[in-house]
KOLMIZA-334998 format. One record per residue (C-alpha): x, y, z. Coordinates in steps of 0.25 Angstrom, whole numbers. Layout:
BEGIN
+-------+-------+-------+
|     u |     v |     w |
+-------+-------+-------+
|     X |     Y |     Z |
...
+-------+-------+-------+
END
This chain:
BEGIN
+-------+-------+-------+
|     u |     v |     w |
+-------+-------+-------+
|   568 |   306 |   946 |
|   554 |   311 |   948 |
|   543 |   301 |   945 |
|   533 |   306 |   935 |
|   518 |   305 |   938 |
|   507 |   309 |   930 |
|   493 |   312 |   935 |
|   482 |   316 |   926 |
|   469 |   321 |   932 |
|   457 |   314 |   925 |
|   445 |   323 |   930 |
|   443 |   337 |   933 |
|   437 |   333 |   946 |
|   445 |   322 |   953 |
|   440 |   310 |   960 |
|   443 |   306 |   974 |
|   436 |   294 |   979 |
|   426 |   294 |   968 |
|   422 |   308 |   972 |
|   425 |   320 |   962 |
|   433 |   331 |   969 |
|   431 |   345 |   965 |
|   443 |   355 |   966 |
|   434 |   364 |   975 |
|   434 |   353 |   985 |
|   449 |   354 |   987 |
|   455 |   364 |   998 |
|   459 |   377 |   992 |
|   470 |   380 |  1002 |
|   484 |   373 |   998 |
|   485 |   370 |  1013 |
|   472 |   363 |  1014 |
|   474 |   356 |  1000 |
|   488 |   351 |  1005 |
|   481 |   345 |  1017 |
|   470 |   339 |  1009 |
|   480 |   332 |  1001 |
|   489 |   328 |  1012 |
|   501 |   336 |  1007 |
|   511 |   346 |  1012 |
|   519 |   357 |  1004 |
|   533 |   351 |  1001 |
|   545 |   361 |  1003 |
|   554 |   353 |   994 |
|   544 |   356 |   982 |
|   543 |   371 |   986 |
|   528 |   369 |   987 |
|   520 |   381 |   989 |
|   505 |   381 |   985 |
|   497 |   393 |   980 |
|   487 |   399 |   990 |
|   483 |   411 |   982 |
|   470 |   406 |   975 |
|   471 |   417 |   964 |
|   486 |   414 |   960 |
|   484 |   402 |   952 |
|   474 |   409 |   943 |
|   484 |   421 |   941 |
|   495 |   411 |   937 |
|   486 |   404 |   927 |
|   482 |   418 |   922 |
|   497 |   422 |   920 |
|   499 |   409 |   912 |
|   488 |   414 |   902 |
|   482 |   400 |   902 |
|   471 |   395 |   892 |
|   463 |   383 |   890 |
|   473 |   377 |   880 |
|   486 |   379 |   889 |
|   494 |   368 |   895 |
|   501 |   371 |   907 |
|   513 |   365 |   915 |
|   512 |   368 |   930 |
|   524 |   365 |   939 |
|   521 |   362 |   954 |
|   506 |   362 |   954 |
|   506 |   359 |   969 |
|   491 |   358 |   973 |
|   486 |   362 |   960 |
|   482 |   376 |   964 |
|   488 |   383 |   951 |
|   485 |   370 |   943 |
|   470 |   372 |   944 |
|   471 |   386 |   939 |
|   480 |   382 |   927 |
|   471 |   370 |   924 |
|   458 |   379 |   923 |
|   465 |   387 |   912 |
|   473 |   377 |   904 |
|   471 |   365 |   896 |
|   481 |   356 |   903 |
|   491 |   357 |   915 |
|   503 |   348 |   918 |
|   506 |   350 |   933 |
|   520 |   345 |   937 |
|   521 |   342 |   952 |
|   533 |   336 |   958 |
|   527 |   333 |   972 |
|   521 |   319 |   970 |
|   510 |   321 |   981 |
|   505 |   334 |   975 |
|   505 |   328 |   961 |
|   497 |   316 |   967 |
|   487 |   326 |   973 |
|   485 |   336 |   961 |
|   476 |   327 |   953 |
|   465 |   330 |   963 |
|   468 |   345 |   963 |
|   468 |   349 |   948 |
|   459 |   347 |   936 |
|   460 |   337 |   925 |
|   468 |   345 |   915 |
|   480 |   345 |   924 |
|   491 |   334 |   923 |
|   499 |   332 |   935 |
|   514 |   327 |   933 |
|   522 |   323 |   945 |
|   536 |   327 |   940 |
|   547 |   337 |   942 |
|   544 |   349 |   934 |
|   559 |   351 |   931 |
|   559 |   337 |   924 |
|   545 |   339 |   918 |
|   544 |   337 |   902 |
|   535 |   346 |   894 |
|   531 |   334 |   886 |
|   517 |   335 |   894 |
|   514 |   346 |   884 |
|   512 |   345 |   869 |
|   512 |   360 |   867 |
|   514 |   373 |   874 |
|   512 |   374 |   889 |
|   513 |   384 |   900 |
|   520 |   382 |   913 |
|   513 |   388 |   926 |
|   518 |   385 |   940 |
|   519 |   389 |   954 |
|   534 |   384 |   954 |
|   540 |   378 |   966 |
|   551 |   389 |   970 |
|   562 |   378 |   970 |
|   561 |   375 |   955 |
|   557 |   389 |   949 |
|   570 |   391 |   941 |
|   572 |   376 |   936 |
|   558 |   376 |   931 |
|   560 |   389 |   924 |
|   573 |   385 |   918 |
|   567 |   372 |   913 |
|   554 |   376 |   907 |
|   560 |   389 |   900 |
|   571 |   380 |   894 |
|   564 |   368 |   889 |
|   562 |   367 |   873 |
|   547 |   369 |   875 |
|   545 |   378 |   887 |
|   531 |   382 |   892 |
|   525 |   394 |   884 |
|   523 |   401 |   897 |
|   527 |   400 |   912 |
|   520 |   406 |   923 |
|   527 |   402 |   936 |
|   526 |   406 |   951 |
|   540 |   408 |   957 |
|   547 |   415 |   968 |
|   545 |   430 |   967 |
|   560 |   432 |   967 |
|   562 |   422 |   956 |
|   551 |   428 |   948 |
|   558 |   442 |   949 |
|   571 |   436 |   945 |
|   564 |   429 |   933 |
|   559 |   442 |   927 |
|   571 |   451 |   931 |
|   575 |   461 |   921 |
|   588 |   467 |   916 |
|   598 |   469 |   928 |
|   591 |   459 |   937 |
|   591 |   446 |   929 |
|   596 |   433 |   934 |
|   599 |   420 |   927 |
|   585 |   416 |   930 |
|   579 |   428 |   924 |
|   588 |   428 |   911 |
|   585 |   413 |   910 |
|   570 |   414 |   911 |
|   569 |   427 |   902 |
|   577 |   421 |   891 |
|   565 |   411 |   889 |
|   553 |   419 |   894 |
|   547 |   433 |   897 |
|   545 |   433 |   912 |
|   536 |   442 |   921 |
|   530 |   441 |   935 |
|   515 |   439 |   935 |
|   513 |   442 |   950 |
|   519 |   440 |   963 |
|   514 |   429 |   973 |
|   516 |   431 |   988 |
|   521 |   419 |   997 |
|   507 |   419 |  1003 |
|   501 |   414 |   990 |
|   507 |   400 |   994 |
|   506 |   389 |  1004 |
|   516 |   386 |  1010 |
|   520 |   401 |  1009 |
|   534 |   402 |  1003 |
|   544 |   412 |  1008 |
|   544 |   421 |   996 |
|   534 |   427 |   986 |
|   532 |   421 |   972 |
|   528 |   427 |   958 |
|   521 |   422 |   946 |
|   530 |   423 |   933 |
|   526 |   422 |   919 |
|   536 |   417 |   909 |
|   532 |   419 |   894 |
|   542 |   410 |   885 |
|   549 |   418 |   875 |
|   545 |   414 |   861 |
|   559 |   417 |   856 |
|   567 |   414 |   868 |
|   581 |   420 |   869 |
|   588 |   407 |   870 |
|   582 |   394 |   864 |
|   580 |   381 |   871 |
|   593 |   375 |   865 |
|   602 |   386 |   870 |
|   595 |   389 |   883 |
|   604 |   379 |   892 |
|   617 |   386 |   887 |
|   610 |   400 |   889 |
|   606 |   397 |   903 |
|   620 |   391 |   906 |
|   625 |   405 |   901 |
|   615 |   413 |   909 |
|   618 |   405 |   922 |
|   633 |   407 |   920 |
|   631 |   422 |   917 |
|   623 |   424 |   930 |
|   633 |   417 |   938 |
|   637 |   431 |   943 |
|   626 |   440 |   938 |
|   632 |   453 |   943 |
|   645 |   451 |   936 |
|   648 |   453 |   921 |
|   643 |   442 |   912 |
|   657 |   438 |   908 |
|   661 |   436 |   922 |
|   648 |   429 |   926 |
|   648 |   420 |   914 |
|   663 |   416 |   916 |
|   660 |   412 |   930 |
|   647 |   405 |   928 |
|   653 |   397 |   916 |
|   667 |   395 |   922 |
|   674 |   401 |   910 |
|   685 |   412 |   909 |
|   679 |   426 |   908 |
|   686 |   428 |   895 |
|   678 |   416 |   889 |
|   665 |   422 |   895 |
|   668 |   436 |   889 |
|   670 |   429 |   875 |
|   657 |   421 |   876 |
|   649 |   433 |   880 |
|   656 |   441 |   868 |
|   652 |   430 |   858 |
|   638 |   431 |   863 |
|   637 |   446 |   862 |
|   636 |   448 |   877 |
|   643 |   459 |   885 |
|   653 |   452 |   894 |
|   651 |   464 |   905 |
|   636 |   462 |   905 |
|   630 |   457 |   919 |
|   620 |   446 |   918 |
|   609 |   453 |   926 |
|   608 |   464 |   916 |
|   607 |   454 |   904 |
|   595 |   457 |   894 |
|   591 |   452 |   881 |
|   582 |   464 |   879 |
|   587 |   475 |   870 |
|   578 |   486 |   864 |
|   566 |   480 |   872 |
|   567 |   467 |   864 |
|   572 |   454 |   869 |
|   584 |   450 |   861 |
|   590 |   436 |   859 |
|   604 |   434 |   864 |
|   615 |   432 |   854 |
|   615 |   418 |   849 |
|   629 |   416 |   854 |
|   625 |   419 |   868 |
|   619 |   404 |   870 |
|   633 |   399 |   865 |
|   639 |   407 |   876 |
|   633 |   397 |   886 |
|   637 |   385 |   878 |
|   652 |   390 |   876 |
|   653 |   395 |   890 |
|   648 |   382 |   895 |
|   658 |   374 |   887 |
|   669 |   383 |   893 |
|   664 |   380 |   907 |
|   663 |   365 |   904 |
|   678 |   365 |   899 |
|   682 |   373 |   911 |
|   675 |   364 |   921 |
|   681 |   352 |   914 |
|   695 |   358 |   915 |
|   693 |   360 |   930 |
|   688 |   346 |   932 |
|   700 |   341 |   925 |
|   709 |   349 |   934 |
|   703 |   344 |   946 |
|   704 |   330 |   942 |
|   719 |   330 |   940 |
|   727 |   324 |   951 |
|   734 |   333 |   960 |
|   749 |   334 |   957 |
+-------+-------+-------+
END
């Protein structure tokens, strides 16, 4: 279990040995700053630090921040993006899993930043009493888990602006005919668009792929409510088990139910059984329509079929051979 450690900065200019340290005295290069702090990038945390001096301001601009905003930042690293966010916001809660970086960050960020040493996938939004925005240069290895978590909680951020792999960004914003499980899951909760591409040269250490900044605006009237979302996602995951097959075949395979049961469930939801997952769309006549109320029940009913089937298989395997 990850131990929580909370470190709040008391002064805008931090003290070291009785001497005030201005941010201008710190090395501007991530390489030099890491050396100054006696740290190295850790591959297991997928750490890549921003080198482009203009990018943090562009990300902050994409988040439409003002002096009353509270922001959750995941993976603040060396505080390069954090400082840009802090200049425009009332308060930043920066969640950093690396304990060494979390210990160093109070010397690198202003006083309206609270450093929390914790796993962002376990972080509770109790640190915010009202609306907040999520802005982050996400570690590549937790992109999908972070999106699924923060789009699915009862009180999601009002806006997300995140940097992810370019390929993942393109999957998130994909249109009809190219949608994946990730695209439908995200677009069922938010409107997604790519703000800008980011070359690999903008980071140290340099990753092997390019990145992109994605802006996700939470839907005021989401297609699926928070209570139904787990069943909805289970249905989606099963439906995209074989994205090029007809939905009835893919759903039957993904949920482990007979095809006739999948066809029946889809029919009750008003969904054509021969439809293919990748061409699924909620848009009709240029407006986003809510899926039939029965559709979220499909996930629960099909999941029940799957559990029964799995129970039968376990019972058979447990029987002594004759």
